[in-house]
C-alpha positions in Angstrom: 255.8 193.6 -15.8 256.7 192.7 -12.2 256.1 189.1 -11.0 253.3 188.7 -8.5 254.7 187.9 -5.1 254.1 184.4 -3.9 251.7 184.1 -1.0 253.5 182.9 2.1 252.0 179.6 3.2 251.9 179.1 7.0 251.4 175.5 8.1 248.6 174.6 10.4 249.7 173.6 13.8 249.1 169.9 14.6 246.1 170.9 16.8 244.6 173.0 14.1 245.0 170.1 11.6 243.3 167.6 13.9 240.4 170.0 14.6 240.0 170.7 10.9 239.6 167.0 10.2 236.9 166.8 12.8 235.2 169.8 11.3 235.3 167.9 8.0 233.5 165.1 9.7 236.5 162.7 9.8 237.5 160.3 12.5 241.2 160.2 13.5 242.8 157.3 15.3 246.3 155.9 16.0 246.7 152.1 16.2 249.7 150.0 17.3 250.7 146.3 17.8 253.9 144.5 18.6 256.1 142.8 21.0 258.9 140.2 20.9 261.4 142.6 19.2 259.1 144.1 16.6 256.2 146.5 16.7 254.8 149.6 14.9 252.1 152.3 15.1 250.1 153.7 12.3 247.5 156.5 11.7 244.0 156.1 10.2 241.4 158.6 8.9 238.0 157.1 8.7 239.5 153.6 9.0 242.0 154.0 6.2 245.8 154.3 6.8 247.1 157.7 6.0 250.7 158.9 5.9 251.6 162.6 5.8 253.8 165.0 7.9 251.0 165.5 10.4 250.3 161.8 10.9 254.0 161.1 11.1 254.4 163.6 13.8 251.4 162.2 15.8 252.7 158.6 15.4 256.1 159.6 16.8 254.4 161.2 19.7 252.4 158.0 20.3 255.6 156.0 20.4 256.8 158.3 23.2 253.6 157.7 25.1 253.6 153.9 24.7 257.3 153.8 25.6 258.0 150.4 24.2 261.4 151.5 22.6 262.4 148.7 20.3 259.5 146.5 21.4 262.0 144.0 22.8 260.7 141.5 25.4 258.4 138.6 25.9 255.1 140.6 25.7 252.4 141.6 23.3 250.7 145.0 23.1 248.0 146.3 20.8 245.4 149.0 20.9 244.1 152.2 19.5 243.3 155.8 20.5 240.8 158.1 18.8 241.0 161.9 18.7 238.5 163.6 21.0 238.1 167.3 20.0 236.7 168.2 23.4 239.8 167.1 25.4 242.0 167.8 22.4 243.7 164.4 22.9 243.9 160.9 21.5 242.3 158.6 24.0 242.3 154.8 24.0 243.3 151.5 25.6 246.6 149.6 25.3 246.0 145.9 25.8 249.3 144.6 27.3 250.1 141.0 28.0 253.3 139.4 29.2 254.5 135.8 29.2 255.3 134.3 32.5 255.9 130.8 34.0 254.1 129.8 37.2 254.9 126.9 39.4 251.9 124.6 40.0 251.8 121.9 42.6 251.3 118.3 41.6 251.9 114.8 42.8 253.4 112.7 40.0 254.8 109.5 41.4 257.3 107.4 39.4 258.3 104.0 40.7 261.5 102.6 39.2 262.1 98.9 39.8 265.4 98.3 41.7 266.8 96.2 39.0 266.9 99.1 36.6 270.3 100.6 37.5 270.8 104.3 36.6 272.8 107.4 37.6 269.7 109.6 36.9 266.4 109.7 35.1 265.9 112.6 32.7 262.3 113.6 31.8 261.7 116.4 29.2 258.3 117.9 28.8 257.2 120.1 25.8 253.8 121.4 24.8 251.8 124.3 23.5 248.2 125.3 23.7 246.2 123.4 21.1 248.9 120.7 20.7 249.5 117.4 22.4 251.9 117.3 25.3 255.1 115.4 24.4 257.3 113.7 27.0 260.7 112.1 26.6 262.2 109.9 29.3 265.6 108.2 29.4 267.9 106.6 31.9 271.4 108.1 32.0 274.1 105.7 32.9 277.7 107.0 33.1 279.4 103.7 33.1 277.5 100.7 31.8 274.7 99.9 29.4 270.9 100.1 29.0 268.9 96.9 28.9 265.7 96.2 27.1 263.9 96.5 30.4 265.1 100.1 30.7 263.6 100.9 27.3 260.4 99.1 28.1 260.1 101.1 31.3 260.7 104.5 29.8 258.2 103.7 26.9 255.5 103.0 29.5 256.6 106.0 31.6 256.1 108.4 28.6 252.5 107.3 28.2 251.9 107.7 31.9 253.6 111.1 32.1 251.8 112.6 29.1 248.4 111.8 30.8 249.5 113.1 34.2 251.0 116.3 32.8 247.8 117.0 30.9 245.9 116.5 34.1 248.2 119.0 35.9 247.7 121.6 33.1 243.9 121.2 33.4 244.1 121.6 37.2 246.2 124.7 36.7 243.6 126.3 34.4 240.7 125.4 36.7 242.5 126.5 39.9 244.1 129.8 38.7 241.6 130.8 36.0 244.6 131.6 33.8 245.1 130.5 30.2 247.6 127.8 29.5 250.1 128.7 26.8 252.9 126.2 27.0 255.2 124.0 29.1 258.9 123.5 28.5 260.7 121.7 31.3 263.5 119.1 31.8 263.5 117.3 35.2 266.6 115.3 36.3 265.8 112.8 39.0 268.7 111.4 41.0 268.6 108.2 43.1 269.5 110.2 46.2 266.2 112.1 45.8 264.1 108.9 45.6 262.6 107.0 48.5 263.7 103.4 48.7 260.8 101.0 48.9 260.8 97.2 49.0 261.1 96.6 45.3 261.5 100.0 43.7 262.9 103.5 44.0 260.1 106.0 44.2 260.4 109.6 42.8 257.8 112.3 43.3 257.5 115.3 41.1 255.8 118.0 43.3 255.5 120.9 40.9 255.6 121.9 37.2 256.3 125.2 35.6 253.2 126.2 33.5 253.6 128.9 30.9 250.8 131.4 31.0 250.2 135.1 30.3 249.4 138.1 32.6 247.4 140.9 31.0 246.7 144.5 31.8 244.7 147.2 30.1 246.4 150.6 30.2 244.7 154.0 29.6 246.5 155.9 26.8 246.2 159.7 26.6 248.1 161.8 24.1 247.3 165.4 24.5 247.8 167.9 21.6 248.5 171.5 22.4 249.1 174.6 20.4 252.8 174.1 20.9 252.7 171.0 18.8 254.0 172.3 15.5 255.8 170.8 12.6 259.4 171.8 12.1 260.0 173.8 8.9 
């Protein structure tokens, strides 16, 4: 008895597959998140992650639309796009934000007594949102030594600087309306930059670099056509 011929199975096009899911009362969406050298996208049906040849094809197409490559860079991106059967497209929003440093004007005055000899005064400032600002200050002397008076002065300067830097950060937020993220800065003050007064050398710090983030919402549109077919 002759064997019954196998029925040739023809794969649905990607568009047909998407529309069939909608007919079956299912919601399709593609989600993504990443930045800083890593990122990924994934497919969901009714809020549950699904992986098959159709979803893999659609996720690859979404990578092309997002165009983040290897996700390298100081940025964050996240979002989702839902399938709209009327437009036959995945439509959504990509929430993109990028780190940046902005200079903010200030007027931090440091008065160093003339008796405290130095080649320069180094001030390092570190801080992150939600953490206390940390300041380190030290005199640098190429040939010579530091006295107890040098140490006592820098100890007092640290306390003063931490308060004043926090005030500058608060002013930055109030003036610009932007979020504060961090501050990482080293300032080297040289005697030639100071103003000689009667009993001291006066330095003035006129600006600080404040780390913040710029954000932008991008419309995402991934159209599916009858030409979108899986390779055999």
